[in-house]
MARDRENDO-290595 format. One record per atom (N, C-alpha, C): atom name; x, y negated, z negated; residue in three letters. Coordinates in pm, 1 decimal, decimal comma. Each point is the difference from the previous one (the first is absolute). Last residue first. Example, Ala and Ser with C-alpha at 12.3 -4.5 7.8 and 13.67 -1.06 7.14 Angstrom:
<nodes>
<atomo->N&X->1285,0&Y->225,0&Z->-708,0&residuo->SER> $
<atomo->CA&X->82,0&Y->-119,0&Z->-6,0&residuo->SER> $
<atomo->C&X->-77,0&Y->-109,0&Z->-73,0&residuo->SER> $
<atomo->N&X->29,0&Y->572,0&Z->7,0&residuo->ALA> $
<atomo->CA&X->-89,0&Y->-119,0&Z->0,0&residuo->ALA> $
<atomo->C&X->90,0&Y->-120,0&Z->0,0&residuo->ALA> $
</nodes>
This chain:
<nodes>
<atomo->N&X->1093,1&Y->4329,5&Z->-1743,5&residuo->ASN> $
<atomo->CA&X->46,5&Y->124,9&Z->65,4&residuo->ASN> $
<atomo->C&X->-94,3&Y->111,9&Z->-24,4&residuo->ASN> $
<atomo->N&X->-60,6&Y->-565,7&Z->34,5&residuo->PRO> $
<atomo->CA&X->-4,9&Y->118,5&Z->-87,3&residuo->PRO> $
<atomo->C&X->39,9&Y->125,2&Z->76,8&residuo->PRO> $
<atomo->N&X->190,8&Y->-495,9&Z->111,6&residuo->SER> $
<atomo->CA&X->-111,1&Y->87,0&Z->34,5&residuo->SER> $
<atomo->C&X->1,9&Y->122,8&Z->-92,0&residuo->SER> $
<atomo->N&X->173,2&Y->-511,5&Z->-102,5&residuo->ALA> $
<atomo->CA&X->46,7&Y->135,8&Z->26,1&residuo->ALA> $
<atomo->C&X->-120,6&Y->87,3&Z->29,8&residuo->ALA> $
<atomo->N&X->-14,2&Y->-523,5&Z->109,0&residuo->ALA> $
<atomo->CA&X->-17,2&Y->93,6&Z->-111,6&residuo->ALA> $
<atomo->C&X->50,5&Y->136,4&Z->41,8&residuo->ALA> $
<atomo->N&X->191,6&Y->-467,4&Z->198,4&residuo->ALA> $
<atomo->CA&X->-99,0&Y->104,1&Z->28,1&residuo->ALA> $
<atomo->C&X->-5,4&Y->94,2&Z->-118,5&residuo->ALA> $
<atomo->N&X->144,6&Y->-487,4&Z->-123,2&residuo->VAL> $
<atomo->CA&X->51,9&Y->106,9&Z->85,4&residuo->VAL> $
<atomo->C&X->-112,2&Y->99,2&Z->26,1&residuo->VAL> $
<atomo->N&X->124,9&Y->-526,6&Z->-221,2&residuo->TYR> $
<atomo->CA&X->-103,0&Y->95,5&Z->34,5&residuo->TYR> $
<atomo->C&X->56,6&Y->97,4&Z->101,9&residuo->TYR> $
<atomo->N&X->221,3&Y->-333,5&Z->-409,7&residuo->GLN> $
<atomo->CA&X->-1,7&Y->42,6&Z->139,1&residuo->GLN> $
<atomo->C&X->-108,7&Y->104,3&Z->19,5&residuo->GLN> $
<atomo->N&X->150,0&Y->-210,7&Z->-418,1&residuo->GLY> $
<atomo->CA&X->-103,0&Y->-74,9&Z->72,6&residuo->GLY> $
<atomo->C&X->-6,9&Y->35,4&Z->147,1&residuo->GLY> $
<atomo->N&X->273,0&Y->200,1&Z->-360,3&residuo->GLU> $
<atomo->CA&X->61,2&Y->-122,0&Z->53,4&residuo->GLU> $
<atomo->C&X->-100,0&Y->-85,5&Z->77,3&residuo->GLU> $
<atomo->N&X->-108,4&Y->433,9&Z->-177,9&residuo->TRP> $
<atomo->CA&X->10,8&Y->-98,2&Z->-108,5&residuo->TRP> $
<atomo->C&X->63,2&Y->-129,4&Z->46,1&residuo->TRP> $
<atomo->N&X->-277,6&Y->285,5&Z->352,5&residuo->LYS> $
<atomo->CA&X->117,7&Y->25,5&Z->-81,1&residuo->LYS> $
<atomo->C&X->11,7&Y->-109,7&Z->-105,3&residuo->LYS> $
<atomo->N&X->-442,6&Y->200,5&Z->268,2&residuo->ARG> $
<atomo->CA&X->78,6&Y->-119,7&Z->-31,6&residuo->ARG> $
<atomo->C&X->114,2&Y->40,8&Z->-91,3&residuo->ARG> $
<atomo->N&X->-306,1&Y->264,5&Z->407,3&residuo->SER> $
<atomo->CA&X->29,1&Y->-11,0&Z->-142,5&residuo->SER> $
<atomo->C&X->90,5&Y->-120,4&Z->-20,6&residuo->SER> $
<atomo->N&X->-391,7&Y->192,2&Z->392,9&residuo->LEU> $
<atomo->CA&X->128,7&Y->-58,9&Z->-37,2&residuo->LEU> $
<atomo->C&X->21,3&Y->15,5&Z->-150,1&residuo->LEU> $
<atomo->N&X->-374,6&Y->205,1&Z->174,8&residuo->ILE> $
<atomo->CA&X->75,7&Y->-8,7&Z->125,3&residuo->ILE> $
<atomo->C&X->139,6&Y->-54,4&Z->-24,9&residuo->ILE> $
<atomo->N&X->-392,1&Y->64,1&Z->-309,1&residuo->GLY> $
<atomo->CA&X->101,9&Y->104,1&Z->3,2&residuo->GLY> $
<atomo->C&X->84,9&Y->-0,3&Z->125,4&residuo->GLY> $
<atomo->N&X->-361,0&Y->-307,8&Z->-166,3&residuo->ALA> $
<atomo->CA&X->-43,4&Y->105,8&Z->91,2&residuo->ALA> $
<atomo->C&X->101,6&Y->114,0&Z->9,6&residuo->ALA> $
<atomo->N&X->94,8&Y->-388,2&Z->-258,3&residuo->GLU> $
<atomo->CA&X->-117,6&Y->64,7&Z->-59,6&residuo->GLU> $
<atomo->C&X->-50,1&Y->115,8&Z->85,2&residuo->GLU> $
<atomo->N&X->345,6&Y->-263,8&Z->176,7&residuo->VAL> $
<atomo->CA&X->50,5&Y->75,9&Z->-115,6&residuo->VAL> $
<atomo->C&X->-115,9&Y->76,0&Z->-64,2&residuo->VAL> $
<atomo->N&X->-107,7&Y->-294,9&Z->340,1&residuo->LEU> $
<atomo->CA&X->64,3&Y->119,1&Z->56,0&residuo->LEU> $
<atomo->C&X->61,9&Y->85,8&Z->-109,3&residuo->LEU> $
<atomo->N&X->-190,0&Y->-410,0&Z->-122,8&residuo->GLU> $
<atomo->CA&X->-106,4&Y->87,3&Z->48,7&residuo->GLU> $
<atomo->C&X->58,0&Y->128,5&Z->57,5&residuo->GLU> $
<atomo->N&X->300,9&Y->-333,4&Z->-129,7&residuo->GLU> $
<atomo->CA&X->-60,7&Y->63,4&Z->-116,8&residuo->GLU> $
<atomo->C&X->-115,6&Y->91,3&Z->38,9&residuo->GLU> $
<atomo->N&X->211,2&Y->-256,2&Z->341,5&residuo->PHE> $
<atomo->CA&X->90,2&Y->101,6&Z->-53,8&residuo->PHE> $
<atomo->C&X->-64,1&Y->73,3&Z->-117,8&residuo->PHE> $
<atomo->N&X->-233,1&Y->-364,1&Z->172,6&residuo->VAL> $
<atomo->CA&X->-4,4&Y->112,6&Z->93,7&residuo->VAL> $
<atomo->C&X->91,4&Y->111,5&Z->-48,5&residuo->VAL> $
<atomo->N&X->4,4&Y->-399,4&Z->-248,2&residuo->ARG> $
<atomo->CA&X->-129,2&Y->68,1&Z->-11,9&residuo->ARG> $
<atomo->C&X->-8,3&Y->121,9&Z->92,1&residuo->ARG> $
<atomo->N&X->387,1&Y->-274,2&Z->27,6&residuo->ARG> $
<atomo->CA&X->-6,9&Y->68,9&Z->-129,5&residuo->ARG> $
<atomo->C&X->-130,7&Y->77,5&Z->-13,9&residuo->ARG> $
<atomo->N&X->50,8&Y->-274,8&Z->377,5&residuo->CYS> $
<atomo->CA&X->86,0&Y->118,7&Z->8,1&residuo->CYS> $
<atomo->C&X->-4,9&Y->78,8&Z->-130,1&residuo->CYS> $
<atomo->N&X->-220,9&Y->-410,2&Z->6,4&residuo->VAL> $
<atomo->CA&X->-70,9&Y->95,8&Z->86,2&residuo->VAL> $
<atomo->C&X->80,9&Y->129,2&Z->8,3&residuo->VAL> $
<atomo->N&X->192,9&Y->-362,9&Z->-221,2&residuo->ASP> $
<atomo->CA&X->-106,6&Y->59,5&Z->-81,6&residuo->ASP> $
<atomo->C&X->-81,3&Y->101,9&Z->80,1&residuo->ASP> $
<atomo->N&X->345,4&Y->-251,8&Z->218,9&residuo->LYS> $
<atomo->CA&X->52,3&Y->100,3&Z->-94,1&residuo->LYS> $
<atomo->C&X->-110,3&Y->67,6&Z->-79,8&residuo->LYS> $
<atomo->N&X->-96,2&Y->-195,5&Z->499,0&residuo->PRO> $
<atomo->CA&X->23,9&Y->-51,5&Z->-134,4&residuo->PRO> $
<atomo->C&X->43,4&Y->112,4&Z->-95,4&residuo->PRO> $
<atomo->N&X->119,5&Y->59,8&Z->516,7&residuo->LEU> $
<atomo->CA&X->-120,6&Y->-4,9&Z->-82,9&residuo->LEU> $
<atomo->C&X->33,3&Y->-63,9&Z->-134,0&residuo->LEU> $
<atomo->N&X->276,4&Y->172,3&Z->404,1&residuo->ALA> $
<atomo->CA&X->-49,9&Y->-138,5&Z->7,2&residuo->ALA> $
<atomo->C&X->-134,5&Y->-14,5&Z->-71,1&residuo->ALA> $
<atomo->N&X->308,9&Y->392,4&Z->29,9&residuo->PHE> $
<atomo->CA&X->-132,2&Y->2,7&Z->61,0&residuo->PHE> $
<atomo->C&X->-62,8&Y->-138,2&Z->14,9&residuo->PHE> $
<atomo->N&X->442,2&Y->53,1&Z->-192,0&residuo->LEU> $
<atomo->CA&X->-4,0&Y->90,9&Z->115,2&residuo->LEU> $
<atomo->C&X->-132,7&Y->-7,4&Z->74,8&residuo->LEU> $
<atomo->N&X->58,3&Y->-242,6&Z->-408,7&residuo->ARG> $
<atomo->CA&X->80,1&Y->-57,7&Z->109,0&residuo->ARG> $
<atomo->C&X->-9,9&Y->85,6&Z->126,1&residuo->ARG> $
<atomo->N&X->-215,5&Y->159,7&Z->-381,2&residuo->ALA> $
<atomo->CA&X->-63,0&Y->-126,9&Z->38,4&residuo->ALA> $
<atomo->C&X->76,7&Y->-64,7&Z->114,9&residuo->ALA> $
<atomo->N&X->177,2&Y->385,3&Z->-202,8&residuo->ALA> $
<atomo->CA&X->-111,2&Y->31,6&Z->89,4&residuo->ALA> $
<atomo->C&X->-69,1&Y->-127,0&Z->47,8&residuo->ALA> $
<atomo->N&X->338,1&Y->-42,6&Z->-322,3&residuo->GLN> $
<atomo->CA&X->57,2&Y->39,7&Z->129,1&residuo->GLN> $
<atomo->C&X->-110,3&Y->29,9&Z->101,1&residuo->GLN> $
<atomo->N&X->-133,3&Y->-95,2&Z->-440,7&residuo->ASP> $
<atomo->CA&X->59,0&Y->-119,4&Z->62,8&residuo->ASP> $
<atomo->C&X->58,6&Y->32,0&Z->137,3&residuo->ASP> $
<atomo->N&X->-165,1&Y->352,3&Z->-267,7&residuo->ALA> $
<atomo->CA&X->-110,8&Y->-79,2&Z->55,0&residuo->ALA> $
<atomo->C&X->53,5&Y->-125,5&Z->68,7&residuo->ALA> $
<atomo->N&X->333,7&Y->401,9&Z->-3,5&residuo->THR> $
<atomo->CA&X->-70,2&Y->-71,2&Z->-105,5&residuo->THR> $
<atomo->C&X->-115,1&Y->-75,8&Z->65,7&residuo->THR> $
<atomo->N&X->225,8&Y->464,0&Z->202,1&residuo->LEU> $
<atomo->CA&X->-19,3&Y->-144,6&Z->5,6&residuo->LEU> $
<atomo->C&X->-59,7&Y->-52,2&Z->-129,2&residuo->LEU> $
<atomo->N&X->222,0&Y->448,9&Z->290,0&residuo->SER> $
<atomo->CA&X->-19,6&Y->-44,7&Z->-137,2&residuo->SER> $
<atomo->C&X->-5,8&Y->-152,2&Z->2,1&residuo->SER> $
<atomo->N&X->13,5&Y->479,9&Z->343,6&residuo->MET> $
<atomo->CA&X->-16,0&Y->-143,9&Z->-14,6&residuo->MET> $
<atomo->C&X->-32,1&Y->-32,4&Z->-145,8&residuo->MET> $
<atomo->N&X->53,3&Y->445,1&Z->201,2&residuo->GLY> $
<atomo->CA&X->103,7&Y->-55,1&Z->-85,3&residuo->GLY> $
<atomo->C&X->-11,1&Y->-150,6&Z->-20,1&residuo->GLY> $
<atomo->N&X->-211,2&Y->195,0&Z->438,7&residuo->PRO> $
<atomo->CA&X->20,1&Y->76,5&Z->-123,4&residuo->PRO> $
<atomo->C&X->116,3&Y->-59,2&Z->-80,6&residuo->PRO> $
<atomo->N&X->-311,4&Y->-200,0&Z->380,5&residuo->PHE> $
<atomo->CA&X->135,0&Y->-22,5&Z->-52,0&residuo->PHE> $
<atomo->C&X->18,9&Y->73,2&Z->-131,7&residuo->PHE> $
<atomo->N&X->-412,1&Y->26,8&Z->243,0&residuo->ASP> $
<atomo->CA&X->93,7&Y->-19,2&Z->110,5&residuo->ASP> $
<atomo->C&X->145,4&Y->-12,8&Z->-45,9&residuo->ASP> $
<atomo->N&X->-359,2&Y->32,6&Z->-316,2&residuo->LEU> $
<atomo->CA&X->8,8&Y->125,0&Z->75,3&residuo->LEU> $
<atomo->C&X->104,7&Y->-10,1&Z->110,2&residuo->LEU> $
<atomo->N&X->-95,1&Y->-385,9&Z->-247,9&residuo->TYR> $
<atomo->CA&X->70,3&Y->96,5&Z->-84,5&residuo->TYR> $
<atomo->C&X->10,7&Y->136,1&Z->67,4&residuo->TYR> $
<atomo->N&X->-248,8&Y->-333,8&Z->218,1&residuo->GLU> $
<atomo->CA&X->141,5&Y->-39,3&Z->-4,2&residuo->GLU> $
<atomo->C&X->81,0&Y->97,4&Z->-84,3&residuo->GLU> $
<atomo->N&X->-468,2&Y->55,9&Z->13,3&residuo->SER> $
<atomo->CA&X->62,0&Y->36,1&Z->127,1&residuo->SER> $
<atomo->C&X->149,5&Y->-33,7&Z->1,3&residuo->SER> $
<atomo->N&X->-262,1&Y->-141,2&Z->-366,4&residuo->HIS> $
<atomo->CA&X->18,3&Y->144,5&Z->-1,4&residuo->HIS> $
<atomo->C&X->72,4&Y->46,5&Z->125,5&residuo->HIS> $
<atomo->N&X->-122,4&Y->-452,0&Z->-21,9&residuo->PHE> $
<atomo->CA&X->106,9&Y->29,5&Z->-95,2&residuo->PHE> $
<atomo->C&X->30,1&Y->149,8&Z->-0,4&residuo->PHE> $
<atomo->N&X->-362,0&Y->-133,9&Z->263,2&residuo->ARG> $
<atomo->CA&X->125,2&Y->-52,1&Z->54,7&residuo->ARG> $
<atomo->C&X->116,9&Y->32,6&Z->-92,4&residuo->ARG> $
<atomo->N&X->-438,0&Y->104,6&Z->-142,2&residuo->ARG> $
<atomo->CA&X->44,0&Y->89,3&Z->107,6&residuo->ARG> $
<atomo->C&X->134,9&Y->-44,0&Z->56,5&residuo->ARG> $
<atomo->N&X->-200,4&Y->-277,4&Z->-320,7&residuo->ARG> $
<atomo->CA&X->42,5&Y->127,0&Z->-62,1&residuo->ARG> $
<atomo->C&X->51,4&Y->96,5&Z->106,1&residuo->ARG> $
<atomo->N&X->-184,0&Y->-401,3&Z->156,5&residuo->LEU> $
<atomo->CA&X->127,6&Y->-22,7&Z->-68,3&residuo->LEU> $
<atomo->C&X->50,6&Y->127,7&Z->-65,3&residuo->LEU> $
<atomo->N&X->-426,8&Y->9,2&Z->198,9&residuo->LEU> $
<atomo->CA&X->104,9&Y->-9,2&Z->102,0&residuo->LEU> $
<atomo->C&X->137,1&Y->-23,0&Z->-62,4&residuo->LEU> $
<atomo->N&X->-374,5&Y->-6,7&Z->-281,8&residuo->ILE> $
<atomo->CA&X->24,4&Y->136,0&Z->48,3&residuo->ILE> $
<atomo->C&X->111,4&Y->0,3&Z->104,2&residuo->ILE> $
<atomo->N&X->-147,4&Y->-414,9&Z->-149,4&residuo->ARG> $
<atomo->CA&X->72,5&Y->68,0&Z->-107,5&residuo->ARG> $
<atomo->C&X->34,0&Y->143,1&Z->41,9&residuo->ARG> $
<atomo->N&X->-272,8&Y->-257,6&Z->283,3&residuo->GLY> $
<atomo->CA&X->137,8&Y->-48,1&Z->2,1&residuo->GLY> $
<atomo->C&X->85,4&Y->69,7&Z->-103,0&residuo->GLY> $
<atomo->N&X->-460,4&Y->89,0&Z->2,4&residuo->ALA> $
<atomo->CA&X->62,2&Y->56,2&Z->120,6&residuo->ALA> $
<atomo->C&X->146,9&Y->-41,8&Z->8,4&residuo->ALA> $
<atomo->N&X->-259,8&Y->-184,7&Z->-348,3&residuo->THR> $
<atomo->CA&X->22,2&Y->143,2&Z->-19,7&residuo->THR> $
<atomo->C&X->69,9&Y->62,0&Z->119,8&residuo->THR> $
<atomo->N&X->-20,8&Y->-497,0&Z->-202,6&residuo->ASP> $
<atomo->CA&X->-4,7&Y->61,3&Z->133,0&residuo->ASP> $
<atomo->C&X->35,2&Y->148,3&Z->-11,0&residuo->ASP> $
<atomo->N&X->21,6&Y->-317,9&Z->-362,1&residuo->ARG> $
<atomo->CA&X->-140,4&Y->14,8&Z->37,2&residuo->ARG> $
<atomo->C&X->-17,4&Y->73,4&Z->132,3&residuo->ARG> $
<atomo->N&X->437,7&Y->-79,5&Z->-178,2&residuo->ARG> $
<atomo->CA&X->-79,2&Y->46,5&Z->-114,7&residuo->ARG> $
<atomo->C&X->-145,2&Y->25,7&Z->37,2&residuo->ARG> $
<atomo->N&X->313,4&Y->-186,7&Z->325,4&residuo->GLU> $
<atomo->CA&X->16,8&Y->141,9&Z->-28,0&residuo->GLU> $
<atomo->C&X->-87,1&Y->49,3&Z->-114,8&residuo->GLU> $
<atomo->N&X->74,6&Y->-426,7&Z->284,9&residuo->ARG> $
<atomo->CA&X->-123,1&Y->38,9&Z->-67,9&residuo->ARG> $
<atomo->C&X->4,7&Y->144,5&Z->-45,7&residuo->ARG> $
<atomo->N&X->325,5&Y->-264,1&Z->275,7&residuo->GLY> $
<atomo->CA&X->-1,7&Y->-50,6&Z->-135,2&residuo->GLY> $
<atomo->C&X->-122,7&Y->39,8&Z->-79,2&residuo->GLY> $
<atomo->N&X->163,4&Y->113,2&Z->464,2&residuo->THR> $
<atomo->CA&X->-99,9&Y->-105,7&Z->-12,3&residuo->THR> $
<atomo->C&X->-4,3&Y->-60,8&Z->-139,2&residuo->THR> $
<atomo->N&X->360,4&Y->275,3&Z->359,1&residuo->TRP> $
<atomo->CA&X->-43,7&Y->-15,8&Z->-138,6&residuo->TRP> $
<atomo->C&X->-96,4&Y->-117,0&Z->-9,3&residuo->TRP> $
<atomo->N&X->106,7&Y->333,7&Z->434,7&residuo->ALA> $
<atomo->CA&X->17,8&Y->-133,8&Z->-56,0&residuo->ALA> $
<atomo->C&X->-57,5&Y->-7,6&Z->-140,7&residuo->ALA> $
<atomo->N&X->-8,4&Y->406,9&Z->272,0&residuo->THR> $
<atomo->CA&X->129,8&Y->-59,9&Z->27,3&residuo->THR> $
<atomo->C&X->22,0&Y->-134,0&Z->-67,2&residuo->THR> $
<atomo->N&X->-390,3&Y->339,7&Z->53,1&residuo->GLY> $
<atomo->CA&X->95,5&Y->29,4&Z->-105,5&residuo->GLY> $
<atomo->C&X->134,6&Y->-66,7&Z->17,7&residuo->GLY> $
<atomo->N&X->-436,5&Y->-16,3&Z->254,8&residuo->GLN> $
<atomo->CA&X->106,0&Y->84,4&Z->53,9&residuo->GLN> $
<atomo->C&X->106,1&Y->32,3&Z->-103,7&residuo->GLN> $
<atomo->N&X->-359,4&Y->-288,2&Z->-106,1&residuo->ALA> $
<atomo->CA&X->-58,5&Y->129,2&Z->34,4&residuo->ALA> $
<atomo->C&X->104,7&Y->95,8&Z->55,4&residuo->ALA> $
<atomo->N&X->201,7&Y->-367,2&Z->-314,4&residuo->SER> $
<atomo->CA&X->-97,2&Y->-5,0&Z->109,1&residuo->SER> $
<atomo->C&X->-53,9&Y->139,7&Z->27,3&residuo->SER> $
<atomo->N&X->169,5&Y->-183,9&Z->-480,3&residuo->MET> $
<atomo->CA&X->48,1&Y->67,4&Z->116,2&residuo->MET> $
<atomo->C&X->-107,3&Y->-6,2&Z->107,3&residuo->MET> $
</nodes>
Protein backbone atom coordinates (compact mmCIF):
# COMPACT_ATOMS: atom_id res chain seq x y z
CA UNK A 1 0.00 0.00 0.00
CA UNK A 2 1.25 3.46 -0.70
CA UNK A 3 1.77 6.08 1.97
CA UNK A 4 -1.74 7.35 1.26
CA UNK A 5 -3.18 3.84 1.59
CA UNK A 6 -4.69 3.72 -1.89
CA UNK A 7 -2.48 1.48 -4.02
CA UNK A 8 -1.53 -2.14 -3.37
CA UNK A 9 2.21 -2.72 -3.59
CA UNK A 10 2.24 -6.47 -2.97
CA UNK A 11 4.51 -6.16 0.09
CA UNK A 12 1.90 -6.53 2.81
CA UNK A 13 3.78 -9.19 4.82
CA UNK A 14 6.86 -7.01 5.25
CA UNK A 15 5.12 -3.65 5.12
CA UNK A 16 3.92 -3.02 8.67
CA UNK A 17 2.41 0.36 7.82
CA UNK A 18 0.58 -1.11 4.83
CA UNK A 19 -0.73 -3.97 6.94
CA UNK A 20 -2.07 -1.54 9.54
CA UNK A 21 -3.78 0.47 6.80
CA UNK A 22 -5.43 -2.70 5.45
CA UNK A 23 -6.73 -3.66 8.90
CA UNK A 24 -8.09 -0.14 9.37
CA UNK A 25 -9.69 -0.18 5.93
CA UNK A 26 -11.40 -3.53 6.51
CA UNK A 27 -12.54 -2.48 9.99
CA UNK A 28 -13.85 0.82 8.64
CA UNK A 29 -15.87 -0.95 5.95
CA UNK A 30 -17.52 -3.17 8.56
CA UNK A 31 -18.33 -0.11 10.68
CA UNK A 32 -19.79 1.72 7.68
CA UNK A 33 -21.90 -1.25 6.57
CA UNK A 34 -23.45 -2.96 9.60
CA UNK A 35 -24.45 -6.51 8.77
CA UNK A 36 -21.79 -6.89 6.09
CA UNK A 37 -20.75 -10.50 5.60
CA UNK A 38 -17.91 -11.34 3.21
CA UNK A 39 -15.77 -14.34 2.40
CA UNK A 40 -12.07 -13.78 1.73
CA UNK A 41 -12.74 -14.38 -1.98
CA UNK A 42 -15.46 -11.72 -2.05
CA UNK A 43 -13.25 -9.27 -0.16
CA UNK A 44 -10.42 -9.90 -2.63
CA UNK A 45 -12.68 -8.84 -5.49
CA UNK A 46 -14.19 -5.90 -3.59
CA UNK A 47 -10.87 -4.48 -2.39
CA UNK A 48 -8.80 -5.58 -5.43
CA UNK A 49 -6.35 -7.51 -3.23
CA UNK A 50 -4.93 -11.03 -3.35
CA UNK A 51 -7.09 -13.63 -1.56
CA UNK A 52 -4.29 -14.70 0.78
CA UNK A 53 -3.83 -11.10 1.93
CA UNK A 54 -7.55 -10.80 2.67
CA UNK A 55 -7.50 -14.05 4.63
CA UNK A 56 -4.56 -12.89 6.75
CA UNK A 57 -6.11 -9.49 7.46
CA UNK A 58 -9.45 -11.10 8.33
CA UNK A 59 -7.76 -13.57 10.69
CA UNK A 60 -5.90 -10.74 12.42
CA UNK A 61 -9.20 -8.93 12.93
CA UNK A 62 -10.76 -12.13 14.29
CA UNK A 63 -7.85 -12.52 16.74
CA UNK A 64 -8.35 -8.90 17.80
CA UNK A 65 -12.05 -9.56 18.47
CA UNK A 66 -13.20 -7.11 15.79
CA UNK A 67 -14.61 -9.71 13.41
CA UNK A 68 -15.78 -13.27 13.76
CA UNK A 69 -15.78 -16.05 11.19
CA UNK A 70 -18.94 -18.01 10.52
CA UNK A 71 -18.71 -21.68 9.66
CA UNK A 72 -19.57 -20.84 6.04
CA UNK A 73 -16.29 -18.90 5.79
CA UNK A 74 -17.94 -15.50 6.01
CA UNK A 75 -16.48 -12.78 8.17
CA UNK A 76 -18.89 -10.60 10.12
CA UNK A 77 -18.59 -7.94 12.79
CA UNK A 78 -18.06 -9.52 16.20
CA UNK A 79 -20.90 -9.21 18.64
CA UNK A 80 -20.19 -6.46 21.10
CA UNK A 81 -20.16 -7.52 24.75
CA UNK A 82 -23.13 -6.27 26.75
